[in-house]
C-alpha positions as CSV (number, residue, x, y, z in Angstrom):
1,X,125.1,113.6,112.0
2,X,122.7,116.5,114.3
3,X,123.9,119.0,116.0
4,X,123.2,117.6,119.2
5,X,125.0,114.3,118.2
6,X,128.2,116.0,117.1
7,X,128.1,118.4,120.5
8,X,128.1,114.9,122.6
9,X,130.6,113.4,120.4
10,X,133.0,116.2,120.6
11,X,132.5,115.9,124.4
12,X,132.9,112.0,124.4
13,X,135.9,112.4,122.1
14,X,137.7,114.8,125.2
15,X,136.8,112.7,127.9
16,X,138.4,109.6,126.2
17,X,141.5,112.4,125.9
18,X,141.4,113.6,129.3
19,X,140.8,109.3,130.7
20,X,144.1,108.7,128.7
21,X,146.6,111.9,129.0
22,X,145.7,112.7,132.7
23,X,148.2,110.6,134.5
24,X,151.1,111.5,132.9
25,X,150.4,114.8,132.1
26,X,150.5,115.1,135.8
27,X,153.8,113.0,136.2
28,X,155.8,114.8,133.8
29,X,154.5,118.1,135.4
30,X,155.7,117.0,138.6
31,X,158.9,115.6,137.0
32,X,159.9,118.9,135.5
33,X,160.6,120.7,138.9
34,X,163.7,122.2,139.7
35,X,166.2,119.5,139.6
36,X,168.0,121.4,142.5
37,X,165.5,120.9,145.3
38,X,166.3,119.2,149.0
39,X,165.9,115.7,149.6
40,X,163.0,116.4,151.3
41,X,161.4,118.4,148.3
42,X,162.6,115.1,146.2
43,X,160.6,112.9,148.7
44,X,157.4,114.7,148.6
45,X,157.5,114.5,144.7
46,X,158.2,111.0,145.2
47,X,155.5,110.3,147.3
48,X,153.1,112.8,144.6
49,X,154.4,110.7,141.4
50,X,152.8,107.3,143.2
51,X,150.0,109.2,144.2
52,X,149.2,110.3,140.5
53,X,149.9,106.4,139.3
54,X,147.3,105.4,141.5
55,X,144.4,108.6,141.1
56,X,141.3,107.7,140.3
57,X,140.4,110.5,138.3
58,X,140.9,108.7,135.1
59,X,137.9,106.5,135.8
60,X,135.9,109.4,136.3
61,X,136.6,111.1,133.1
62,X,135.6,107.9,131.5
63,X,132.4,107.9,133.3
64,X,132.0,111.2,131.7
65,X,132.7,109.4,128.5
66,X,129.9,107.0,129.6
67,X,127.5,110.3,130.1
68,X,128.0,111.5,126.4
69,X,127.9,108.3,124.5
70,X,124.4,107.2,126.9
71,X,123.2,111.6,125.5
72,X,124.6,110.2,122.1
73,X,123.0,106.5,121.7
74,X,119.8,107.0,123.0
75,X,118.6,110.4,122.3
76,X,116.2,113.0,123.5
77,X,114.0,110.4,123.9
78,X,115.8,109.5,127.4
79,X,117.7,112.4,128.3
80,X,115.3,115.3,126.9
81,X,117.6,117.7,128.4
82,X,117.2,121.1,130.8
83,X,116.2,124.2,129.3
84,X,117.2,126.8,131.3
85,X,116.1,130.7,131.5
86,X,118.7,132.9,132.7
87,X,116.1,135.9,133.6
88,X,114.4,133.9,136.0
89,X,117.5,132.1,137.0
90,X,115.3,128.4,136.4
91,X,115.3,125.3,134.5
92,X,112.0,125.8,133.2
93,X,111.1,122.1,132.1
94,X,112.5,120.2,135.3
95,X,111.1,121.8,138.3
96,X,112.0,119.5,140.7
97,X,115.8,119.2,139.9
98,X,115.5,123.2,139.8
99,X,114.7,123.2,143.5
100,X,117.6,120.5,144.4
101,X,119.6,122.4,142.5
102,X,118.7,125.6,144.4
103,X,119.1,124.1,147.7
104,X,122.5,122.9,147.4
105,X,123.7,125.5,145.3
106,X,122.1,128.6,145.7
107,X,122.8,131.8,143.7
108,X,126.3,131.6,142.7
109,X,126.6,135.3,143.0
110,X,125.3,135.6,146.4
111,X,127.9,135.0,148.8
112,X,125.1,134.0,151.4
113,X,124.7,131.4,149.9
114,X,128.3,130.5,150.0
115,X,127.5,127.8,152.8
116,X,125.3,125.6,150.7
117,X,126.4,122.3,150.9
118,X,127.3,121.8,147.0
119,X,128.9,125.7,147.0
120,X,131.1,124.7,150.1
121,X,132.6,121.7,148.1
122,X,133.2,124.2,145.3
123,X,135.5,126.3,147.7
124,X,139.1,126.6,147.0
125,X,139.8,123.9,149.6
126,X,142.4,124.1,152.6
127,X,146.1,123.8,151.7
128,X,149.2,123.6,153.5
129,X,152.5,124.6,152.6
130,X,155.8,122.0,153.4
131,X,159.6,122.8,151.9
132,X,157.9,125.2,149.6
133,X,155.5,122.6,147.9
134,X,151.7,123.5,148.0
135,X,150.0,120.5,149.4
136,X,146.5,119.6,149.1
137,X,145.1,117.5,151.9
138,X,142.0,115.0,151.5
139,X,138.8,116.8,152.7
140,X,136.6,115.6,155.8
141,X,133.6,116.8,157.4
142,X,132.7,117.4,160.7
143,X,129.5,118.7,160.3
144,X,128.3,115.0,162.3
145,X,125.2,113.3,161.5
146,X,124.6,109.3,160.7
147,X,126.8,107.3,158.5
148,X,125.8,104.7,155.7
149,X,127.8,102.5,158.5
150,X,125.6,103.4,161.4
151,X,122.5,103.1,159.0
152,X,123.2,99.8,158.2
153,X,124.4,98.7,161.7
154,X,121.0,100.1,163.1
155,X,117.5,98.9,163.1
156,X,115.9,102.4,163.7
157,X,117.3,106.0,163.1
158,X,115.9,108.9,164.4
159,X,114.7,111.2,161.6
160,X,117.0,114.4,162.6
161,X,120.0,111.8,162.1
162,X,118.6,110.7,158.8
163,X,122.0,111.7,156.4
164,X,121.1,115.2,154.3
165,X,122.6,118.4,152.7
166,X,124.6,119.1,155.7
167,X,128.1,119.6,154.8
168,X,129.0,123.4,155.3
169,X,132.2,125.5,154.3
170,X,132.7,125.9,158.2
171,X,132.7,121.7,159.2
172,X,135.3,121.0,155.8
173,X,138.8,120.6,157.0
174,X,141.6,118.9,155.5
175,X,142.7,115.9,157.8
176,X,145.8,115.5,158.9
177,X,146.3,111.9,158.9
178,X,149.4,110.4,157.9
179,X,148.3,108.9,154.6
180,X,145.8,112.5,154.4
181,X,148.5,115.5,154.2
182,X,148.4,115.1,150.1
183,X,145.7,114.3,148.4
184,X,145.6,114.5,144.5
185,X,141.9,113.2,144.1
186,X,140.1,115.3,146.7
187,X,141.7,118.3,144.8
188,X,140.7,117.5,141.2
189,X,137.0,115.9,142.2
190,X,136.5,119.4,143.6
191,X,137.7,121.2,140.7
192,X,135.6,119.2,138.0
193,X,133.0,119.6,140.5
194,X,133.0,123.1,140.2
195,X,133.1,122.9,136.8
196,X,129.9,120.9,136.1
197,X,128.4,123.1,138.3
198,X,129.4,126.1,137.0
199,X,128.4,124.6,133.3
200,X,125.3,123.5,134.6
201,X,124.1,127.2,135.9
202,X,126.3,129.5,133.0
203,X,124.1,132.0,131.9
204,X,125.8,132.0,128.7
205,X,124.3,130.6,125.6
206,X,123.7,126.9,125.9
207,X,122.2,123.7,124.2
208,X,119.6,122.0,126.6
209,X,121.7,118.4,126.0
210,X,124.8,120.2,127.4
211,X,123.6,121.3,130.8
212,X,122.3,117.9,131.2
213,X,125.6,116.5,130.2
214,X,127.3,118.9,133.1
215,X,123.9,117.9,135.5
216,X,125.5,114.4,135.1
217,X,129.0,114.6,134.9
218,X,127.8,116.6,138.6
219,X,126.5,113.5,139.8
220,X,129.0,111.0,138.7
221,X,131.5,112.9,140.8
222,X,130.0,113.2,143.8
223,X,129.3,109.3,143.8
224,X,133.3,109.0,142.4
225,X,134.1,111.5,145.3
226,X,132.3,109.2,148.1
227,X,133.9,106.3,146.5
228,X,137.6,108.0,147.4
229,X,136.3,109.0,150.7
230,X,135.0,105.1,151.6
231,X,139.4,104.8,150.9
232,X,140.1,106.2,154.1
233,X,139.1,103.6,156.1
234,X,136.0,102.6,154.7
235,X,136.5,99.9,152.5
236,X,138.3,96.3,152.2
237,X,141.4,97.3,151.5
238,X,141.4,100.1,154.5
239,X,138.9,99.3,156.6
240,X,141.9,97.5,158.9
241,X,144.5,100.0,158.8
242,X,145.2,101.9,162.2
243,X,146.6,105.1,160.5
244,X,142.6,106.0,159.7
245,X,141.3,104.8,163.0
246,X,141.4,108.5,163.9
247,X,139.9,110.2,160.7
248,X,137.6,107.3,159.5
249,X,134.2,109.0,161.3
250,X,134.6,112.4,159.4
251,X,135.8,110.7,156.0
252,X,132.5,108.3,156.4
253,X,130.2,111.9,157.4
254,X,131.7,113.1,154.1
255,X,131.0,110.4,151.8
256,X,127.2,109.6,153.0
257,X,126.8,113.5,152.3
258,X,128.6,112.8,148.9
259,X,126.3,110.1,147.6
260,X,123.1,111.9,149.5
261,X,123.3,114.8,147.0
262,X,123.8,112.7,144.3
263,X,120.8,110.5,145.0
264,X,118.9,113.4,145.3
265,X,120.0,115.3,142.3
266,X,119.5,111.7,140.6
267,X,116.2,111.5,141.7
268,X,115.0,114.7,140.8
269,X,116.2,114.7,137.1
270,X,114.6,111.4,137.0
271,X,111.6,112.4,138.6
272,X,111.3,115.6,136.0
273,X,111.5,112.7,133.4
274,X,108.8,111.1,134.3
275,X,106.2,113.5,135.3
276,X,106.8,115.5,132.1
277,X,106.4,112.6,130.3
278,X,110.0,112.5,128.5
279,X,110.5,116.4,128.0
280,X,112.5,117.1,130.7
281,X,115.2,116.2,133.0
282,X,116.8,112.5,132.6
283,X,117.9,109.6,133.4
284,X,121.3,108.6,135.1
285,X,123.2,105.9,136.4
286,X,126.4,105.6,137.7
287,X,128.7,102.0,137.4
288,X,130.4,101.2,140.0
289,X,134.0,99.3,140.3
290,X,134.1,96.1,141.7
291,X,137.4,94.4,143.4
292,X,137.8,92.3,140.0
293,X,138.1,96.0,138.0
294,X,134.7,95.5,136.5
295,X,132.4,98.0,136.0
296,X,128.6,97.1,137.2
Protein backbone atom coordinates (compact mmCIF):
# COMPACT_ATOMS: atom_id res chain seq x y z
CA UNK A 1 0.00 0.00 0.00
CA UNK A 2 1.40 3.41 -0.96
CA UNK A 3 2.05 6.14 1.62
CA UNK A 4 -0.92 8.06 0.26
CA UNK A 5 -3.24 5.05 0.51
CA UNK A 6 -1.98 4.25 4.02
CA UNK A 7 -2.58 7.82 5.16
CA UNK A 8 -6.13 7.82 3.80
CA UNK A 9 -6.84 4.34 5.17
CA UNK A 10 -5.74 5.44 8.66
CA UNK A 11 -7.97 8.50 8.44
CA UNK A 12 -10.91 6.32 7.35
CA UNK A 13 -10.42 3.96 10.30
CA UNK A 14 -10.28 6.87 12.75
CA UNK A 15 -13.45 8.43 11.37
CA UNK A 16 -15.21 5.04 11.56
CA UNK A 17 -14.16 4.73 15.20
CA UNK A 18 -15.47 8.20 16.02
CA UNK A 19 -18.76 7.52 14.23
CA UNK A 20 -19.23 4.37 16.34
CA UNK A 21 -18.18 5.81 19.70
CA UNK A 22 -19.22 9.48 19.63
CA UNK A 23 -22.67 9.07 21.20
CA UNK A 24 -21.52 6.68 23.93
CA UNK A 25 -18.49 8.80 24.87
CA UNK A 26 -20.65 11.92 25.05
CA UNK A 27 -23.32 10.22 27.15
CA UNK A 28 -20.72 8.71 29.49
CA UNK A 29 -19.21 12.14 30.06
CA UNK A 30 -22.64 13.51 30.95
CA UNK A 31 -23.49 10.61 33.26
CA UNK A 32 -20.18 10.98 35.11
CA UNK A 33 -21.24 14.39 36.39
CA UNK A 34 -21.38 15.00 40.15
CA UNK A 35 -24.18 12.76 41.52
CA UNK A 36 -24.95 15.29 44.30
CA UNK A 37 -26.62 17.78 41.98
CA UNK A 38 -29.88 19.66 42.14
CA UNK A 39 -33.00 18.39 40.42
CA UNK A 40 -32.72 21.28 37.93
CA UNK A 41 -29.21 20.25 36.93
CA UNK A 42 -30.36 16.64 36.70
CA UNK A 43 -33.14 17.71 34.32
CA UNK A 44 -30.64 19.63 32.16
CA UNK A 45 -28.35 16.60 31.95
CA UNK A 46 -31.32 14.40 31.09
CA UNK A 47 -32.15 16.78 28.24
CA UNK A 48 -28.53 16.72 27.04
CA UNK A 49 -28.58 12.92 27.06
CA UNK A 50 -31.67 13.05 24.86
CA UNK A 51 -29.84 15.42 22.49
CA UNK A 52 -26.89 13.01 22.41
CA UNK A 53 -29.19 10.24 21.19
CA UNK A 54 -30.44 12.44 18.32
CA UNK A 55 -27.22 14.15 17.25
CA UNK A 56 -26.20 14.09 13.58
CA UNK A 57 -22.46 14.22 14.37
CA UNK A 58 -21.91 10.43 13.92
CA UNK A 59 -23.36 10.71 10.40
CA UNK A 60 -20.93 13.56 9.71
CA UNK A 61 -18.03 11.33 10.77
CA UNK A 62 -19.42 8.69 8.40
CA UNK A 63 -19.27 11.31 5.64
CA UNK A 64 -15.66 12.08 6.56
CA UNK A 65 -14.97 8.35 6.21
CA UNK A 66 -16.67 8.38 2.81
CA UNK A 67 -14.42 11.27 1.75
CA UNK A 68 -11.28 9.38 2.74
CA UNK A 69 -12.49 6.11 1.16
CA UNK A 70 -13.34 7.84 -2.13
CA UNK A 71 -9.90 9.41 -2.32
CA UNK A 72 -8.26 6.07 -1.60
CA UNK A 73 -10.42 4.13 -4.07
CA UNK A 74 -10.20 6.49 -7.05
CA UNK A 75 -6.70 7.79 -6.40
CA UNK A 76 -4.88 10.79 -7.75
CA UNK A 77 -6.67 10.58 -11.09
CA UNK A 78 -9.84 11.94 -9.45
CA UNK A 79 -8.31 13.52 -6.34
CA UNK A 80 -4.87 14.98 -7.17
CA UNK A 81 -4.75 17.01 -3.97
CA UNK A 82 -3.93 20.55 -2.88
CA UNK A 83 -0.30 21.78 -3.02
CA UNK A 84 0.26 24.46 -0.39
CA UNK A 85 3.21 26.87 -0.39
CA UNK A 86 3.45 28.23 3.15
CA UNK A 87 5.95 30.96 2.24
CA UNK A 88 3.42 32.68 -0.01
CA UNK A 89 0.30 31.28 1.72
CA UNK A 90 -1.10 29.85 -1.51
CA UNK A 91 -2.55 26.65 -2.94
CA UNK A 92 -0.39 26.71 -6.04
CA UNK A 93 -2.17 24.01 -8.07
CA UNK A 94 -5.69 25.26 -7.29
CA UNK A 95 -5.96 29.02 -7.96
CA UNK A 96 -9.76 29.20 -7.89
CA UNK A 97 -9.95 27.32 -4.60
CA UNK A 98 -7.13 29.51 -3.24
CA UNK A 99 -9.10 32.66 -4.11
CA UNK A 100 -12.37 31.32 -2.68
CA UNK A 101 -10.97 30.08 0.63
CA UNK A 102 -9.18 33.40 1.18
CA UNK A 103 -12.43 35.26 0.55
CA UNK A 104 -14.07 33.19 3.26
CA UNK A 105 -11.23 32.84 5.77
CA UNK A 106 -8.57 35.43 5.00
CA UNK A 107 -5.37 35.14 7.01
CA UNK A 108 -5.83 32.99 10.12
CA UNK A 109 -3.21 35.08 11.93
CA UNK A 110 -4.79 38.42 11.05
CA UNK A 111 -7.46 39.63 13.47
CA UNK A 112 -8.74 42.03 10.80
CA UNK A 113 -10.06 39.00 8.91
CA UNK A 114 -12.02 37.67 11.89
CA UNK A 115 -15.33 38.91 10.44
CA UNK A 116 -15.04 36.88 7.24
CA UNK A 117 -17.79 34.30 6.96
CA UNK A 118 -15.89 31.08 7.71
CA UNK A 119 -13.74 32.78 10.35
CA UNK A 120 -16.90 33.95 12.08
CA UNK A 121 -18.15 30.37 12.22
CA UNK A 122 -14.81 29.16 13.57
CA UNK A 123 -14.87 31.60 16.50
CA UNK A 124 -15.97 30.40 19.94
CA UNK A 125 -19.75 30.18 20.02
CA UNK A 126 -22.06 31.93 22.46
CA UNK A 127 -22.68 30.17 25.75
CA UNK A 128 -25.25 30.54 28.49
CA UNK A 129 -24.65 29.44 32.08
CA UNK A 130 -27.66 28.03 33.88
CA UNK A 131 -27.50 26.41 37.30
CA UNK A 132 -23.72 26.13 36.89
CA UNK A 133 -23.97 24.22 33.61
CA UNK A 134 -22.66 25.75 30.40
CA UNK A 135 -25.21 25.59 27.58
CA UNK A 136 -24.49 26.12 23.88
CA UNK A 137 -27.48 27.67 22.08
CA UNK A 138 -28.22 26.79 18.46
CA UNK A 139 -26.59 29.34 16.15
CA UNK A 140 -28.56 31.61 13.84
CA UNK A 141 -27.79 34.67 11.73
CA UNK A 142 -29.23 38.19 11.85
CA UNK A 143 -27.35 39.18 8.69
CA UNK A 144 -30.47 38.97 6.51
CA UNK A 145 -30.77 38.34 2.80
CA UNK A 146 -32.66 35.92 0.61
CA UNK A 147 -33.20 32.37 1.79
CA UNK A 148 -33.63 29.21 -0.24
CA UNK A 149 -37.36 29.33 0.47
CA UNK A 150 -37.74 32.90 -0.76
CA UNK A 151 -35.79 32.08 -3.93
CA UNK A 152 -38.05 29.13 -4.70
CA UNK A 153 -41.14 31.24 -4.03
CA UNK A 154 -40.08 34.19 -6.19
CA UNK A 155 -39.97 34.45 -9.97
CA UNK A 156 -37.11 36.96 -9.95
CA UNK A 157 -34.57 37.72 -7.23
CA UNK A 158 -32.70 41.04 -7.17
CA UNK A 159 -28.98 40.47 -7.53
CA UNK A 160 -28.25 42.20 -4.24
CA UNK A 161 -30.44 39.66 -2.42
CA UNK A 162 -28.90 36.56 -3.96
CA UNK A 163 -27.47 34.40 -1.16
CA UNK A 164 -23.77 34.78 -0.75
CA UNK A 165 -21.06 34.72 1.87
CA UNK A 166 -22.95 37.08 4.15
CA UNK A 167 -22.38 35.66 7.61
CA UNK A 168 -20.61 38.02 9.98
CA UNK A 169 -19.26 37.59 13.48
CA UNK A 170 -21.50 40.33 14.82
CA UNK A 171 -24.54 38.88 13.03
CA UNK A 172 -24.23 35.42 14.57
CA UNK A 173 -25.99 34.79 17.85
CA UNK A 174 -27.35 32.01 19.96
CA UNK A 175 -31.05 31.30 19.56
CA UNK A 176 -33.08 31.61 22.75
CA UNK A 177 -36.07 29.70 21.36
CA UNK A 178 -37.39 27.05 23.71
CA UNK A 179 -36.04 24.19 21.57
CA UNK A 180 -32.77 25.92 20.72
CA UNK A 181 -31.23 26.91 24.06
CA UNK A 182 -28.88 23.92 24.14
CA UNK A 183 -27.52 22.51 20.88
CA UNK A 184 -24.89 19.80 20.69
CA UNK A 185 -24.92 19.77 16.89
CA UNK A 186 -23.98 23.45 16.43
CA UNK A 187 -21.28 23.08 19.09
CA UNK A 188 -19.61 20.09 17.40
CA UNK A 189 -20.14 21.26 13.81
CA UNK A 190 -18.31 24.45 14.75
CA UNK A 191 -15.47 22.45 16.30
CA UNK A 192 -15.14 20.10 13.31
CA UNK A 193 -15.23 23.02 10.87
CA UNK A 194 -12.44 24.74 12.79
CA UNK A 195 -10.38 21.53 12.90
CA UNK A 196 -10.77 21.09 9.12
CA UNK A 197 -9.88 24.70 8.21
CA UNK A 198 -6.95 24.78 10.66
CA UNK A 199 -5.66 21.56 9.13
CA UNK A 200 -6.20 22.76 5.56
CA UNK A 201 -4.27 25.99 6.12
CA UNK A 202 -1.64 24.71 8.54
CA UNK A 203 1.91 25.89 7.97
CA UNK A 204 3.15 22.46 9.04
CA UNK A 205 4.33 20.00 6.36
CA UNK A 206 1.43 17.92 5.10
CA UNK A 207 0.67 15.80 2.05
CA UNK A 208 -1.44 17.22 -0.79
CA UNK A 209 -3.95 14.42 -0.18
CA UNK A 210 -4.34 15.30 3.50
CA UNK A 211 -5.00 18.96 2.67
CA UNK A 212 -7.62 17.96 0.10
CA UNK A 213 -9.26 15.69 2.68
CA UNK A 214 -9.42 18.62 5.11
CA UNK A 215 -11.03 20.73 2.36
CA UNK A 216 -13.60 18.04 1.59
CA UNK A 217 -14.38 17.60 5.29
CA UNK A 218 -14.89 21.36 5.68
CA UNK A 219 -17.40 21.33 2.79
CA UNK A 220 -19.18 18.28 4.23
CA UNK A 221 -19.40 20.00 7.62
CA UNK A 222 -21.00 23.09 6.09
CA UNK A 223 -23.58 20.98 4.23
CA UNK A 224 -24.33 18.89 7.34
CA UNK A 225 -24.63 22.02 9.49
CA UNK A 226 -27.07 23.51 6.97
CA UNK A 227 -29.20 20.36 7.21
CA UNK A 228 -29.20 20.72 11.00
CA UNK A 229 -30.37 24.34 10.71
CA UNK A 230 -33.25 23.09 8.52
CA UNK A 231 -34.54 21.10 11.50
CA UNK A 232 -35.32 24.41 13.24
CA UNK A 233 -38.71 24.82 11.58
CA UNK A 234 -37.64 24.22 8.00
CA UNK A 235 -38.10 20.49 7.43
CA UNK A 236 -41.00 18.05 7.27
CA UNK A 237 -40.80 17.17 10.97
CA UNK A 238 -40.58 20.73 12.34
CA UNK A 239 -42.34 23.00 9.81
CA UNK A 240 -45.60 23.12 11.79
CA UNK A 241 -43.99 23.46 15.22
CA UNK A 242 -45.04 26.84 16.71
CA UNK A 243 -41.86 26.91 18.81
CA UNK A 244 -39.86 27.80 15.68
CA UNK A 245 -42.08 30.54 14.22
CA UNK A 246 -40.09 33.43 15.70
CA UNK A 247 -36.63 32.07 14.87
CA UNK A 248 -37.25 30.20 11.59
CA UNK A 249 -36.14 33.03 9.28
CA UNK A 250 -32.81 33.52 11.06
CA UNK A 251 -32.12 29.78 10.96
CA UNK A 252 -32.94 29.77 7.25
CA UNK A 253 -30.54 32.67 6.64
CA UNK A 254 -27.92 30.60 8.43
CA UNK A 255 -28.56 27.40 6.43
CA UNK A 256 -28.66 29.28 3.11
CA UNK A 257 -25.28 30.88 3.74
CA UNK A 258 -23.76 27.60 4.92
CA UNK A 259 -24.85 25.89 1.70
CA UNK A 260 -23.69 28.85 -0.38
CA UNK A 261 -20.18 28.60 1.07
CA UNK A 262 -20.11 24.83 0.60
CA UNK A 263 -21.22 25.26 -3.02
CA UNK A 264 -18.58 27.93 -3.72
CA UNK A 265 -15.78 25.78 -2.34
CA UNK A 266 -17.01 22.69 -4.21
CA UNK A 267 -17.24 24.58 -7.50
CA UNK A 268 -13.78 26.06 -7.04
CA UNK A 269 -12.22 22.65 -6.34
CA UNK A 270 -13.88 21.10 -9.37
CA UNK A 271 -13.04 24.00 -11.70
CA UNK A 272 -9.39 23.72 -10.69
CA UNK A 273 -9.56 19.99 -11.37
CA UNK A 274 -11.04 20.49 -14.83
CA UNK A 275 -8.88 23.44 -15.90
CA UNK A 276 -5.65 21.81 -14.71
CA UNK A 277 -6.63 18.55 -16.46
CA UNK A 278 -6.52 16.62 -13.24
CA UNK A 279 -3.37 18.11 -11.71
CA UNK A 280 -5.00 20.12 -8.94
CA UNK A 281 -8.19 20.43 -6.94
CA UNK A 282 -10.55 17.47 -6.93
CA UNK A 283 -14.12 16.20 -7.11
CA UNK A 284 -16.57 16.48 -4.24
CA UNK A 285 -20.05 15.07 -3.66
CA UNK A 286 -22.03 14.97 -0.42
CA UNK A 287 -24.81 12.47 0.09
CA UNK A 288 -28.07 13.54 1.67
CA UNK A 289 -30.24 11.38 3.92
CA UNK A 290 -33.87 10.88 2.89
CA UNK A 291 -36.84 10.34 5.16
CA UNK A 292 -36.22 6.60 4.86
CA UNK A 293 -32.70 7.12 6.26
CA UNK A 294 -31.14 6.00 2.97
CA UNK A 295 -28.25 8.05 1.55
CA UNK A 296 -28.64 9.57 -1.92
